[in-house]
ZAGU-391444 format. One line per field, with one value per residue (C-alpha): residue number from 1; residue in three letters; y, z, x. Coordinates in steps of 0.02 Angstrom, whole numbers, plus 50000, padded with zeros to 5 digits. Each point is the difference from the previous one (the first is absolute). Layout:
BEGIN
zapa <- NUM,... $
miro <- ALA,... $
y <- Y,... $
z <- Z,... $
x <- X,... $
***
This chain:
BEGIN
zapa <- 1,2,3,4,5,6,7,8,9,10,11,12,13,14,15,16,17,18,19,20,21,22,23,24,25,26,27,28,29,30,31,32,33,34,35,36,37,38,39,40,41,42,43,44,45,46,47,48,49,50,51,52,53,54,55,56,57,58,59,60,61,62,63,64,65,66,67,68,69,70,71,72,73,74,75,76,77,78,79,80,81,82,83,84,85,86,87,88,89,90,91,92,93,94,95,96,97,98,99,100,101,102,103,104,105,106,107,108,109,110,111,112,113,114,115,116,117,118,119,120,121,122,123,124,125,126,127,128,129,130,131,132,133,134,135,136,137,138,139,140,141,142,143,144,145,146,147,148,149,150,151,152,153,154,155,156,157,158,159,160,161,162,163,164,165,166,167,168,169,170,171,172,173,174,175,176,177,178,179,180,181,182,183,184,185,186,187,188,189,190,191,192,193,194,195,196,197,198,199,200,201,202,203,204,205,206,207,208,209,210,211,212,213,214,215,216,217,218,219,220,221,222,223,224,225,226,227,228,229,230,231,232,233,234,235,236,237,238,239,240,241,242,243,244,245,246,247,248,249,250,251,252,253,254,255,256,257,258,259,260,261,262,263,264,265,266,267,268,269,270,271,272,273,274,275,276,277,278,279,280,281,282,283,284,285,286,287,288,289,290,291,292,293,294,295,296,297,298,299,300,301,302,303,304,305,306,307,308,309,310,311,312,313,314,315,316,317,318,319,320,321,322,323,324,325,326,327,328,329,330,331,332,333,334,335,336,337,338,339,340,341,342,343,344,345,346,347,348,349,350,351,352,353,354,355,356,357,358,359,360,361,362,363,364,365,366,367,368,369,370,371,372,373,374,375,376,377,378,379,380,381 $
miro <- UNK,UNK,UNK,UNK,UNK,UNK,UNK,UNK,UNK,UNK,UNK,UNK,UNK,UNK,UNK,UNK,UNK,UNK,UNK,UNK,UNK,UNK,UNK,UNK,UNK,UNK,UNK,UNK,UNK,UNK,UNK,UNK,UNK,UNK,UNK,UNK,UNK,UNK,UNK,UNK,UNK,UNK,UNK,UNK,UNK,UNK,UNK,UNK,UNK,UNK,UNK,UNK,UNK,UNK,UNK,UNK,UNK,UNK,UNK,UNK,UNK,UNK,UNK,UNK,UNK,UNK,UNK,UNK,UNK,UNK,UNK,UNK,UNK,UNK,UNK,UNK,UNK,UNK,UNK,UNK,UNK,UNK,UNK,UNK,UNK,UNK,UNK,UNK,UNK,UNK,UNK,UNK,UNK,UNK,UNK,UNK,UNK,UNK,UNK,UNK,UNK,UNK,UNK,UNK,UNK,UNK,UNK,UNK,UNK,UNK,UNK,UNK,UNK,UNK,UNK,UNK,UNK,UNK,UNK,UNK,UNK,UNK,UNK,UNK,UNK,UNK,UNK,UNK,UNK,UNK,UNK,UNK,UNK,UNK,UNK,UNK,UNK,UNK,UNK,UNK,UNK,UNK,UNK,UNK,UNK,UNK,UNK,UNK,UNK,UNK,UNK,UNK,UNK,UNK,UNK,UNK,UNK,UNK,UNK,UNK,UNK,UNK,UNK,UNK,UNK,UNK,UNK,UNK,UNK,UNK,UNK,UNK,UNK,UNK,UNK,UNK,UNK,UNK,UNK,UNK,UNK,UNK,UNK,UNK,UNK,UNK,UNK,UNK,UNK,UNK,UNK,UNK,UNK,UNK,UNK,UNK,UNK,UNK,UNK,UNK,UNK,UNK,UNK,UNK,UNK,UNK,UNK,UNK,UNK,UNK,UNK,UNK,UNK,UNK,UNK,UNK,UNK,UNK,UNK,UNK,UNK,UNK,UNK,UNK,UNK,UNK,UNK,UNK,UNK,UNK,UNK,UNK,UNK,UNK,UNK,UNK,UNK,UNK,UNK,UNK,UNK,UNK,UNK,UNK,UNK,UNK,UNK,UNK,UNK,UNK,UNK,UNK,UNK,UNK,UNK,UNK,UNK,UNK,UNK,UNK,UNK,UNK,UNK,UNK,UNK,UNK,UNK,UNK,UNK,UNK,UNK,UNK,UNK,UNK,UNK,UNK,UNK,UNK,UNK,UNK,UNK,UNK,UNK,UNK,UNK,UNK,UNK,UNK,UNK,UNK,UNK,UNK,UNK,UNK,UNK,UNK,UNK,UNK,UNK,UNK,UNK,UNK,UNK,UNK,UNK,UNK,UNK,UNK,UNK,UNK,UNK,UNK,UNK,UNK,UNK,UNK,UNK,UNK,UNK,UNK,UNK,UNK,UNK,UNK,UNK,UNK,UNK,UNK,UNK,UNK,UNK,UNK,UNK,UNK,UNK,UNK,UNK,UNK,UNK,UNK,UNK,UNK,UNK,UNK,UNK,UNK,UNK,UNK,UNK,UNK,UNK,UNK,UNK,UNK,UNK,UNK,UNK,UNK,UNK,UNK,UNK,UNK,UNK,UNK,UNK,UNK,UNK,UNK,UNK,UNK,UNK,UNK,UNK,UNK,UNK,UNK,UNK,UNK,UNK,UNK,UNK $
y <- 49353,49937,50163,50150,50143,50179,50164,50066,50152,50151,50165,50103,49956,50093,49868,49818,49873,49836,49916,49872,49913,49828,49976,49847,50055,49893,49859,49857,50068,50021,49837,49890,50039,49992,49854,50098,50086,50031,50027,49930,50105,49910,50104,50015,49921,50173,50050,50163,49969,49887,49896,50019,49837,50040,50150,50004,50003,50138,50106,49975,50049,50150,50060,49987,50089,50138,50030,50007,50127,49893,50068,49933,49821,50029,50063,49844,49883,50073,49895,49842,50061,49956,49850,49954,49881,50032,50045,49879,50056,50046,50092,50098,50051,50062,50093,50091,50062,50103,50135,50052,50049,50144,50125,49994,50155,49976,50022,49819,49939,50074,49911,49834,50017,50040,49847,49892,50077,49963,49818,49964,50096,49843,49898,50007,50080,50183,50097,50105,50170,50111,49981,50176,50079,49899,50045,50185,49988,49899,50130,50144,49919,49922,50090,49920,49821,49891,49916,49828,50045,50094,49926,49961,50113,49858,49943,50177,50025,49839,50064,50162,49906,49874,50057,50188,50136,50128,50124,50040,50095,50093,49925,49825,50055,50083,49849,49885,50115,50007,49811,49983,50126,49911,49831,50065,50098,50155,50177,50066,49973,50078,50087,50020,50154,50005,50070,50184,50025,50089,50168,50134,50166,49930,50113,49893,49977,50182,50050,50190,50078,50180,50035,49995,50129,50183,50056,50007,50170,50083,50162,49916,49871,50141,50016,49822,50006,49890,50029,49929,50002,49893,49872,49964,49850,49855,49816,49862,50031,50185,49956,49875,50133,50124,49874,49949,50182,50038,49848,50036,50178,49955,50043,50102,50033,50189,50012,49932,50027,49982,50104,49863,49958,49993,50073,49881,49847,50075,50035,49826,49920,50106,49979,50178,49953,49851,49923,49815,49870,49895,50068,49889,50054,50105,50156,49972,49839,50085,50140,49874,49912,50161,50046,49858,50087,50154,50014,49940,50179,50037,49842,49953,50152,50039,50126,50069,49991,49825,49940,50060,49908,49841,50001,50025,49868,49869,50050,50033,50000,50165,50092,49903,49941,50036,49972,50142,50127,50170,49956,50165,50016,50119,50132,49963,50180,49996,50057,49870,50119,49989,50065,50014,49983,50037,49922,50168,50081,49977,49867,49820,49930,50098,49964,49813,50002,50095,49887,49828,49997,50020,49878,49865,50036,49965,49836,49947,49837,49948,50025,49850,50048,49839,49929,49846,49833,49866,49835,49904,50065,49922,49986,49938,49882 $
z <- 60715,49948,49906,50082,49879,50047,49912,49917,50092,49883,50099,49851,49898,50115,49988,50040,49875,49955,49979,50134,50057,50081,50165,49997,50145,50135,49895,50097,50172,49945,49908,50145,50097,49856,49935,49845,49893,49835,49948,49847,49931,49887,49850,49955,49836,49931,50034,50081,50186,50127,50142,50172,50090,50167,50115,49970,49811,50016,50108,49877,49852,50093,50046,49819,49932,50131,49958,49816,50046,49931,50127,49928,50007,50177,50056,49933,50070,50176,50045,49984,50118,50168,50114,50170,50037,50046,49852,49933,49990,49816,50024,50149,49902,49854,50114,50079,49828,49988,50099,49844,49918,50122,49899,49852,50015,49844,50033,49950,50113,50152,49948,49984,50170,50078,49916,50074,50172,49986,49947,50139,50135,50074,49999,50100,49854,50021,49843,50014,49977,50095,49936,50060,49901,49846,50017,50010,49842,49915,50041,49950,49830,49975,49837,49927,50057,49853,49993,50013,50168,50081,50165,50002,50121,50122,50002,50025,50142,50081,49988,50091,50134,50039,49951,49970,50131,49912,50144,49952,49842,49941,49825,50069,50112,49852,49889,50132,50025,49812,49984,50147,49922,49833,50078,50095,49849,50107,49932,50155,50068,50128,49928,50101,49963,50017,50159,49992,49986,50145,49927,50096,49979,49897,49970,50099,50143,50055,50127,49993,50113,49968,49924,50176,50070,50013,49970,49814,50024,50085,49939,49903,49927,49915,49880,49936,49818,49853,49815,49911,49823,49991,49858,49895,50034,49892,49969,49886,49897,50045,50184,49965,49905,50143,50132,49897,49977,50186,50052,49869,50062,50184,50128,50160,50151,49977,49812,49892,49813,49960,50148,50074,50179,50152,49924,49852,50112,50114,49858,49927,50168,50040,49827,49933,49868,49886,49917,49967,49875,49992,50025,50152,50081,50158,49994,50185,49961,49867,50122,50135,49874,49940,50181,50001,49863,50104,50049,50175,50057,49977,50078,50141,50117,50104,49905,50019,49812,49979,50155,49929,49837,50091,50103,49848,49900,50136,50048,49840,50099,50079,49835,49884,50005,50122,50151,49947,50068,50021,49929,49936,49812,49882,49938,49827,49944,50037,49846,49906,49955,50083,50177,50143,50155,50179,50149,50087,49858,49939,49865,49972,50079,50162,50014,49982,50131,50124,49978,49984,50170,50103,49885,50029,50187,50008,49906,50101,50057,49820,49934,49960,50005,49928,49827,49998,49995,49930,49960,49952,49893,49914,49813,49854,49897 $
x <- 62090,50172,50027,49915,49960,50042,49970,50155,50069,50006,50002,50057,49845,49882,49863,49968,50062,49917,50169,50037,50158,50008,50090,50112,50109,49919,49929,50079,49951,49819,49982,50054,49840,49876,49901,49942,50131,49910,49819,49914,49857,49874,49950,49816,49950,49965,50180,49946,50032,50086,49934,50078,49957,50084,50020,50187,49978,49869,50117,50144,49892,49927,50175,50060,49847,50011,50184,49949,49864,49860,49878,49837,50069,50065,49829,49914,50133,49994,49847,50108,50136,49926,50005,49927,50144,50181,50107,50128,50180,49990,49834,50066,50154,49896,49880,50147,50051,49841,50090,50096,49834,49969,50103,49880,49890,49896,49812,49964,50141,49912,49840,50092,50081,49831,49925,50139,49971,49815,50015,50127,49904,49920,50161,50160,50091,50053,50040,50159,49914,49881,49820,49955,50142,49955,49815,50041,50105,49863,49867,50115,50035,49828,49966,50158,49966,49952,49831,50080,50078,49856,49944,49813,49904,49962,50182,50061,49875,50060,50177,49956,49904,50136,50174,50003,49991,49891,50015,50180,49955,49846,50013,49978,49856,49912,50026,49926,49850,49973,50003,49880,49879,50016,49964,49850,49935,50004,50009,50087,50175,50116,50152,50160,50104,50191,50070,50041,50188,50083,50052,50090,49912,49856,49851,49878,50122,49985,49866,49981,49867,50051,49829,49924,50119,49951,50179,49968,49917,50149,50077,50142,49881,49905,50147,49977,49953,49957,49987,49849,49937,49846,50008,49846,49891,50059,49967,50063,50157,50000,50013,50140,50097,49981,50056,50151,50050,49981,50101,50132,50025,49986,49866,50023,49892,50003,49990,50138,50029,49814,49938,49892,50047,49886,49842,50010,50003,49868,49879,50025,49963,49847,49924,50009,50129,49972,50151,49970,50056,49842,49824,49980,50164,50000,50111,50031,50095,50106,50045,50047,50112,50083,50039,50125,50099,50038,50184,50052,50036,49815,49925,50120,50007,49843,49896,49824,49967,50069,49909,49833,50031,50052,49840,49889,50094,49981,49822,49900,49837,50052,49999,49885,49821,49860,50112,50115,49876,50080,50171,50076,50014,50086,49878,49934,50026,50186,50097,50102,50142,50171,50002,50123,49893,50054,49913,49984,49900,49821,50008,49940,50157,49984,49813,50027,50139,49892,49849,50080,50087,49839,49912,50132,50004,49813,50026,50152,49919,49962,50177,50108,50184,50070,49979,49886,50092,49885,50085,49843,49859,49853,50026,49898,50109 $
***
């Protein structure tokens, strides 16, 4: 304690250095109140490690090894750095120096700080860092933590139960649930999902009930039109190529460069058009995903066509399965060639528009207008 080590300040290097400097500035003031000024470390007969016979010597050695970034040795030595009695002057001084270790953000450094927090949890010692912050960093970098510095599952669980507030972050909550399921040999765990970010004008933040209004059949509405060229059914790599081409060229509600638009999404959601990547995929899910890629000028203003697609995307039971009942569908004999279709004429587009509004009005009580927000779901680890 007569010469306190500090990490050499090197901001231009862009990384932590293992070089230390010794502070002699306040030697005399410190030494007057200390009964122990130097530590002697016996060397094992094998010459491979040191003994630390006292708490003060263990803290001094831990501090030097931490500053030298010898994390495996720090992790093993942490068990010796605890006491149930009041600290002596030299021990208290060394314990205060642990605060200079908080700027080390290496994955193993987080593990070492958590180990120190755990071994001092039942004493009056308070480590100069936040265990919750360290635990979050540890979990986020877990795949980079070395085997020598991994916390055993029971120690990590004890940490979450006593020192860490797992409710502050979904990663901590999931890690705790995983460890609990692992300890109980259970195949089921609860998974917490991150909170949805607050986005202005987000797709799911719009509630559009225009599909229930009868105004869509007014005189001016009869001039609404879409262009549609039905793509072929596709799966696997062919479907991936089609989706990449459509996204690259841009999609629009009333057609776009590839002449898809409303009828394309409607057919995908009602099951009359099958474009899927995997054989087990549902085209409805792909259509609901592609809706999010429409430009804001198509999805933000209230619109009968967009409202219909929103309802079907959020309520798949209305258009798929046995519960779909009399959900209108595009006629199977509709030609796949390019067409400009007006709502006021006899064509697949106008027939769907005329039939879908009464259908949705009858199912009004079954419609969910908001996207589901599930924060916890059962998951098989």
